[in-house]
C-alpha positions in Angstrom: 5.2 -41.7 29.3 5.2 -38.0 28.4 2.8 -36.1 30.7 0.7 -33.2 29.4 2.5 -30.0 30.4 0.4 -26.8 30.9 1.6 -23.3 31.7 -0.7 -21.2 33.7 -0.5 -17.6 35.1 0.9 -17.0 38.6 -2.1 -14.8 39.5 -4.6 -17.0 41.2 -2.3 -19.9 41.2 -3.1 -21.2 44.7 -6.9 -21.3 44.0 -6.2 -23.0 40.6 -3.9 -25.4 42.3 -6.4 -26.2 45.0 -9.0 -27.1 42.3 -6.5 -29.3 40.5 -5.6 -31.1 43.8 -9.2 -31.8 44.5 -9.7 -33.3 41.0 -6.6 -35.4 41.3 -7.5 -36.6 44.8 -11.0 -37.5 43.7 -9.5 -39.9 41.1 -7.4 -41.5 43.9 -4.1 -40.1 42.8 -1.5 -37.9 44.6 0.1 -34.5 43.9 3.6 -33.2 44.1 4.2 -29.5 44.4 7.6 -27.8 44.1 8.3 -24.4 45.7 11.5 -22.4 45.8 12.0 -22.0 49.5 11.4 -24.0 52.7 9.2 -21.2 54.0 7.0 -21.4 50.9 6.7 -25.2 51.3 5.8 -24.9 55.0 3.3 -22.1 54.4 1.6 -23.8 51.5 1.4 -27.0 53.4 -0.3 -25.2 56.3 -2.7 -23.4 53.9 -3.7 -26.6 52.2 -4.2 -28.4 55.5 -6.4 -25.6 56.6 -8.5 -26.3 53.5 -8.9 -29.9 54.5 -6.3 -31.3 52.1 -4.1 -34.1 53.6 -0.7 -32.5 52.9 2.9 -32.7 54.2 6.2 -31.1 53.2 9.7 -32.4 52.7 12.9 -30.3 52.6 16.5 -30.5 53.7 15.7 -30.1 57.4 13.9 -33.5 57.3 16.1 -36.4 58.2 16.7 -39.2 55.6 14.7 -41.8 57.5 11.8 -39.4 57.9 11.9 -38.7 54.2 11.6 -42.4 53.4 8.6 -42.6 55.7 7.0 -39.6 54.1 7.4 -41.1 50.6 6.0 -44.4 51.9 3.0 -42.7 53.5 2.3 -40.7 50.2 2.3 -44.0 48.3 0.0 -45.6 50.8 -2.4 -42.7 50.7 -1.8 -41.5 54.3 -1.8 -38.0 52.7 -2.5 -36.8 49.2 -0.1 -33.9 48.6 3.6 -33.6 49.1 5.2 -30.1 48.9 8.9 -29.8 48.5 11.8 -28.0 47.0 14.5 -29.8 45.0 14.1 -33.0 47.0 11.4 -34.0 44.5 13.8 -34.3 41.6 16.0 -37.3 41.3 15.1 -40.8 42.3 11.5 -40.5 43.3 9.4 -43.2 41.5 5.8 -42.7 42.7 3.3 -44.1 40.1 0.5 -42.8 42.3 1.4 -39.2 41.4 -0.9 -37.8 38.7 -0.2 -34.1 39.2 3.1 -32.3 39.4 2.8 -28.5 40.1 5.8 -26.3 39.7 5.3 -22.9 41.4 7.5 -20.0 40.1 8.5 -22.1 37.1 9.8 -18.9 35.4 12.3 -18.0 38.2 15.6 -18.8 36.6 18.2 -20.5 38.8 19.5 -23.9 39.9 16.0 -25.1 40.9 14.4 -24.0 37.7 17.2 -25.0 35.2 16.3 -27.1 32.2 17.8 -30.2 33.9 15.9 -29.5 37.2 12.6 -29.0 35.3 13.0 -32.2 33.3 13.8 -34.1 36.5 10.7 -32.6 38.2 8.4 -33.3 35.2 9.7 -36.8 35.2 8.0 -37.4 38.5 4.7 -37.4 36.5 6.0 -39.8 33.9 5.0 -42.9 35.8 1.3 -42.4 35.5 -0.7 -42.5 32.2 -3.2 -40.0 33.6 -0.6 -37.5 34.8 -0.1 -33.9 34.0 2.3 -31.1 34.9 1.3 -27.5 35.6 3.9 -24.8 35.5 2.8 -21.6 37.1 4.7 -18.8 35.3 4.1 -15.4 33.8 7.0 -15.7 31.3 8.4 -18.6 29.3 12.0 -19.0 30.1 14.7 -20.7 28.0 14.8 -23.6 30.6 11.0 -24.1 30.2 
């Protein structure tokens, strides 16, 4: 399945993302969000939790067994949003995910290379109602 891909401006991205998460959650689906740093993942998770969104993060400081538990809990609906960095790329098959949001999609580098973006977008390819939102002010070659 090829998900719909939208590019939206960086300004106001968190409010826009919050509205999209609410819509996705109301339909009974989950959201994956990619950030560029651990700090961004942790800060965004805290912010969304403060807004009442069941959210957790996953990055390289999380042990493998804990990562498996996080993915299981996401699938079971224990929480609705998973925020991560590059851990969301390869090997995650979560059909419950209907929204993949890529923050700073226009920041060139390893985590925003064409291959990385394709892998990340692929996380939304398991659900017929899925879409991908890239928050960016510029269209890069990788995008």
